[in-house]
N, C-alpha and C positions, 0 to 999 in steps of 0.2 A: 633815423628814421626807419631804417631795417629793424632793429630791436622793437621799437614801438610797435610796427605792423606785426610782428610775430606774436608780440604779447596780446595784441587785440585780437588775432586768430583764435590763440588759446581761450581768451576768456568767452569768445562767440562760440566755440565748440563746446564747452564744457557742460551747458545746460542740455545740450543733445545727447552727449555722452551719459550723462547723469540720468537722463530720462529713458535710454536705451538699457542700462543697468538694472535702474529700478524695474523696469517691465520686466527683464528677466528675472530679477530676484522676486518679484511677486509671483510670477508663472511657476518657479522652483517651489515656493512657500506652498502655492495651491495644490502641486503636485505631490509633494510630500505629506501634507495633511491628507490629500485624498487617499494616499497609500496606507498611511497610519491606520485611516478609519477601515479601510478595506482590510486590513490584518484584524482588526478587533472583530470584524464581522466574521472573519474566517476562524478565529479563535472561539467565537459563540458557536458557529457549527460545528468545530471539533469538539469542543466539550458536549454538545449535545449528540453526536456521533458515539462519544465515549461511554456516556450514560445509557445509550440505547443497548451498545454492545454488551456492556456490564451487564444489563437486565437480561439480555439473552443467554450470557454463559451461565447466570444463576437460576434462570427459570427452569421449571421441570421438564424433562425431556418430553417432544411430540411425535407422534408417528411420522416417519420421513415421508415428506410429499412428493409427487411426481416431477414437479416443477419448483424453481426456486428463483429468487433474483437478488441483486445485491443487499436489499433490504433483510434478506433470511440470512446473511453470513454471522458466522459464528452462534446461529440457533441450535440449541442441543435437540438432537432427534435420536429416535431408535428405530432399528429395522431388523426383521426378523426372514432368515432365508436360508439359502445354501450356498456356500461359496464355491465358484468354478476356480479352484485351485490350479488347473490344468491351464489356465489363461491369466495367470497373475502377470504384472508387469513391475520392472524395477526402474526407479526413477533415481537418478542420482541426486544426493543430498549431502548438506553439511551442517552439521546439528551440534549440541553441545557436547554430545557423545564423540564426536569427530565426524571424519568423513565415511559415506556409505550410499545406502540405498532406502528409499521409501518402497514399501510393498504395497502395490495397489492390485487389489483382488477384486473381480465381480462378485457381487451378492445377487443372487437371483430371489427375488421376492415374488409373492403370487401376481401382483400387477405389473413389476418392470425391474429392472436392472440397475443396481448402484454400484458405482466404483467406491471401494472403501479403502481408504489408506490405512492399512492395519498398523504400519507403525514403521520404526527404524530397524535396519540391520546393517552392521559392518560388513565389509566385501567378503570377509572370510566366512560369514554365516547366510551368504545370499542363497545358496542351495541347501542350508541345513537350518531351516527355521520351522515353527510349527505350522502345521497346513490342517484346520480341523475340518472333519467331515459331518455329515449329517445337518441337520437344523440349528442355527445359531443365532443369538441376539446380538446385536452391534449397538453400541450407544456412543455418539461423539458429535462433531460440530459439523455443521454445513459449510463447505468451503466452494467458491466458484472454480471454475476451469481456467488454466493457465495456459493460454493457447502459444504455440507456435515453438515455445522453447525457453532457455534462459539467456541472459546477456551475453552476446558473441557465440551462443552454441544452440543450434536449430535442432529439434527434435528429428530423429532418423527413423520413421518407423519401420521402413523395410528391412533394417538391420536391428530393430528392436532395441534402438538406444534412445532413452528419453532422458530429458533435462528439465523438463517441467510436466506438471500433471494436467496435461491437455486431454480432456474427457473426449471430446468427439473423436480427435485422433487414435486415442487407444482404443476407443470403442470398434471404429473402424478398422484398425488393424488387428484386431483380436475377434473380430466378425461377432460382435456382442447383441447387434440387433438393437432394440430400443432400450435406450438408459437415459436416466435422469440427467439432465444438464449440469450436474454438481458432482462433487464426491464428498465423502464422510471422512472426516479425520478420527480416527477411533480413539477412545479415550484410554487411561491410563491402566486398565483392568490386564492384569498380569496373563501373558501366554505361556503355556506350557515350553518350559526349558528356556524362557527368558526373552525369547525372540519370536516377531517382531517385538518392538519397545513402543507402546503407544503414548498417547497422553503429552507429545512434544510439541503440540501447536503453540507458537509465540504470537501472543495477543498483545499488541504495542503499536501506541499512535503518537507519533512525534508531534509535540504542541508547544512550537516555539514561537507562536504568533505574538504572543505578548511583548516579548524581547525586540521582534521584528517593528511590530507597531511604534515601541518607545524609540527605536532607532531613527524612524522616519519623522517621528514628532520631534526628536532633537534636532535633526538635519533641518527641519523648517525653523525652529527656533533659532539655530545660528545663523542660517541665512538671513533671518530677520535682523538679528544682532549687526550683521555684515551690512544690511541696508541704512540702518540707523548711522554707523559709523560712516558709510559712504557719505549719507547727505549731511553730515557734521562736516566732514572735510570738504565737501563741495560749496558749503557756505563760507569756508574761512578765506 
């Protein structure tokens, strides 16, 4: 009597358990498919972004504007003015040439001041690099301000220690007055003496969205296969 009762309980619970597992499986499939579709949408967005940036990089340089937004990043611009070499800043950097500093120098134009990242100098050339006087013309790429500092390292304006190219903070610390809310990464035009070294802007966008999408779709398929196996065994 006891064995028969236990067997009956198991048969009675099986449909309910099967229904619960099926509901969970269907929910997981829906979630995995949604995530896969989202990654495909992200891929289209990323491809569009890459195409736009590539177009900006290869377009003729335009006159540097007084303002810029994220849609202007990596746009080629040109500006004419006088460098305030006495108010340059050094921002710690690690580049393909090793560790050192970016040299950020205010360029005073007839309309406003722009911070120019003139390029990279190793630590030993921090005070021994070219500082042009008179009117100069700079060509480079628009870059947006990098606020607060780097990972685990905050800028220290009072000590003139910089770990990111924070335009408002540098402008305030150097008493530059009205400045453009972006900086220019100077191109690779050689400076006398070889330093600073410009043209080191890294333009790269990671685009792994297709592999992510395929992973989510594969999980959806595997979950579906698992449900089929579950149903077949439940009917045995």
